[in-house]
Each structure stands twice: as structure tokens, then as C-alpha cells.
C-alpha positions in Angstrom: 0.1 -0.4 0.1 1.2 3.3 -0.8 0.0 6.9 0.0 0.1 10.1 -1.8 2.3 12.8 -0.6 3.7 16.3 -1.2 6.9 17.4 0.3 8.7 20.9 0.0 12.3 20.8 1.1 15.8 21.2 0.2 17.8 18.7 -2.4 20.8 17.0 0.2 23.1 15.9 -2.5 23.2 16.4 -6.1 21.4 13.3 -7.7 22.7 9.8 -8.8 22.3 8.2 -11.6 21.1 4.4 -11.0 19.5 1.9 -13.1 16.8 -0.9 -13.0 17.2 -4.6 -13.6 16.3 -3.9 -16.8 18.7 -0.9 -17.3 15.9 2.0 -17.3 17.2 4.8 -15.4 16.9 6.2 -12.4 17.4 9.5 -10.5 17.6 9.1 -6.9 18.5 11.7 -4.3 17.5 12.7 -0.7 15.2 15.3 0.3 15.4 16.9 4.0 11.8 18.7 5.3 12.2 20.7 8.1 9.8 22.2 10.3 10.4 26.1 10.8 8.1 28.1 13.1 7.8 31.5 15.0 8.9 31.5 17.9 7.3 34.4 20.2 9.2 34.5 23.1 12.1 35.0 20.9 10.6 36.6 18.6 12.3 35.0 15.9 12.2 31.9 13.5 13.4 28.6 14.5 13.9 24.9 12.8 12.1 22.1 14.5 12.8 18.6 13.6 14.1 17.5 10.3 12.8 14.7 8.1 14.7 13.3 5.0 12.8 10.9 2.3 15.1 8.5 -0.1 13.2 10.3 -3.4 13.4 7.6 -6.8 12.5 9.5 -10.0 12.2 7.1 -12.9 11.9 7.2 -16.8 12.0 10.4 -18.7 11.4 12.5 -15.4 14.2 11.0 -13.5 16.4 12.0 -16.7 15.1 15.7 -16.5 15.9 15.4 -12.6 19.4 14.5 -13.2 20.0 17.4 -15.9 17.8 19.8 -13.4 18.2 19.5 -9.7 21.3 20.5 -7.6 22.2 20.0 -4.2 20.6 22.7 -1.5 17.6 23.6 -4.1 14.6 23.9 -2.9 12.0 21.5 -4.5 7.9 20.3 -4.3 7.9 16.9 -4.6 4.7 14.6 -5.5 4.6 11.1 -5.4 3.5 7.7 -3.5 5.0 7.5 0.1 6.3 3.7 1.2 7.7 3.6 5.0 10.0 0.3 4.6 11.5 -1.2 7.7 15.1 -2.5 7.8 17.6 -4.0 10.3 21.2 -4.3 10.8 23.2 -6.4 13.4 23.1 -3.2 15.5 19.8 -1.6 14.9 16.6 -1.4 13.3 14.4 1.5 11.9 12.1 2.8 9.1 12.9 4.4 6.0 10.8 7.0 4.2 11.0 6.3 0.5 9.3 8.3 -2.1 8.5 7.3 -5.8 8.1 11.0 -7.7 5.1 11.6 -10.2 5.9 15.1 -9.9 8.9 17.6 -8.9 9.5 21.2 -9.4 11.5 24.0 -8.3 10.2 26.1 -4.8 9.8 29.4 -7.3 9.3 31.3 -3.7 13.0 31.4 -3.4 14.1 31.8 -6.3 13.7 31.7 -10.8 13.8 28.7 -13.2 13.8 28.2 -16.6 11.8 25.8 -18.1 13.4 23.8 -21.3 10.9 21.1 -23.5 12.9 18.0 -24.0 12.3 16.2 -27.2 10.9 12.7 -27.1 12.2 9.8 -27.7 11.3 7.7 -30.4 10.1 5.0 -28.2 7.7 7.2 -26.3 6.2 8.9 -29.3 5.8 5.4 -30.4 3.7 4.5 -27.1 1.7 7.2 -27.8 0.3 6.9 -31.1 -0.4 3.3 -29.9 -2.5 4.2 -27.1 -4.8 6.7 -29.1 -6.2 6.5 -32.5 -6.1 8.6 -35.4 -9.0 10.5 -34.7 -8.0 11.7 -31.5 -4.9 13.7 -33.2 -5.5 17.0 -34.2 -3.5 18.0 -37.7 0.2 18.1 -36.9 0.7 15.1 -34.5 0.3 16.4 -31.6 -2.3 15.0 -29.2 -3.0 18.5 -27.5 -3.0 20.7 -30.2 -6.3 22.1 -31.2 -8.1 20.8 -34.4 -7.2 23.1 -37.4 -3.9 24.9 -38.5 -0.9 24.3 -36.2 0.4 28.1 -34.9 3.8 28.8 -35.2 5.6 27.9 -31.9 5.6 31.2 -29.7 8.8 30.6 -27.9 10.5 31.2 -31.5 12.2 34.6 -31.9 10.0 37.1 -34.0 7.2 34.7 -34.1 3.5 36.1 -35.2 0.3 33.7 -34.1 -2.6 34.4 -35.8 -5.4 34.0 -33.5 -9.3 34.0 -35.0 -11.7 35.4 -32.4 -15.0 33.7 -31.7 -16.7 36.9 -32.7 -17.5 38.3 -36.1 -13.6 39.6 -37.2 -10.6 38.1 -36.8 -7.4 39.4 -34.4 -3.8 39.2 -34.7 -1.8 38.6 -31.6 2.0 39.4 -31.5 3.9 37.2 -29.1 7.6 37.7 -28.1 10.2 35.2 -26.7 7.6 34.3 -23.8 6.7 31.0 -22.2 3.2 29.5 -22.8 3.8 28.2 -18.8 
């Protein structure tokens, strides 16, 4: 059994690349989550107890994690929590492991830049086998609006024509912006 959990904390060390038995990549890192509270008597913020989580990230998300995260960065991790009991000759304990479903930088502490990665041919083939030809808009993008595909607004100097749902069409100039 696993529980869904969202954690906000600091990456303890640079993510390490590991592999499954089948050779698929895994990114693994430890996450420190500290309680921080305001002490009214002292009039200042104080750190409380710190919990440590072992985070495993699989597949394409794992590859992106290896390229994006570094020691000390503040991140938000959403995934499945699994408590694992362990024992050695000297002691025994419980480890909190998280299989991540989503990871992102905590933007309260800094700015981040998003860069879309190229999809692998295997991922594209898997997606196309799971959907019918009627589900995919012209241009091959399953998320595109049917009709003519607009220019990528992230390209320098791109102009995207937007047909308003009302009577007259309008042109909207889009500069160097990210749609997210």
C-alpha cells in the first residue's frame, strides 16, 4: 500500500543516476524537510525537526531530474510514500521512500527556466499506439487544437494568428514568452 504525498524541502546531494534491473534510468536523491515555526518568546523563526526522504524518480522524469536538480535547491516533490522497515546487526529502523510522480523548483526561493526536452522515438510510438487517429489533430500533436497548427510562440519573432470566436479575426504578436 502507498500513500500520495507532497513534500517541500531541500535536495541533500546531487541526484545520482542508477538503473533498474532492465536498464531503465533512475534518479535518486535525498530530500530534507524541516519544520520551521515562529517562536513568539524569542521573536524569531526557529528550525524544528528535520525528516529525510529517499526519493526515486523513474523514466523521462528521472532523466530530467538528473539534468535539472542540484544539491541545496528547494523543490516540491509529489509522489507515493512507502515506509520500509530495515534491520542490521546493530540497529533497526524505518525508512521513508518516495517514488516521485512530479518534481519542480520552489519558486518562492528563486527563478527557474523551463526547457522542453525532445521526446524519444519509443515514447512517441507508445503514445501513438494508445490513441486513435481521430484523437490526434493535424500536425501530430494530441494536445493541439484542431485546425492549422500555429507557430511556436517561443521562436524569435514569431507571430501567431488568433481567430476570435466573434466576428473579426485578431492578430496577437507574441514575443519571447513561455506558454507556462
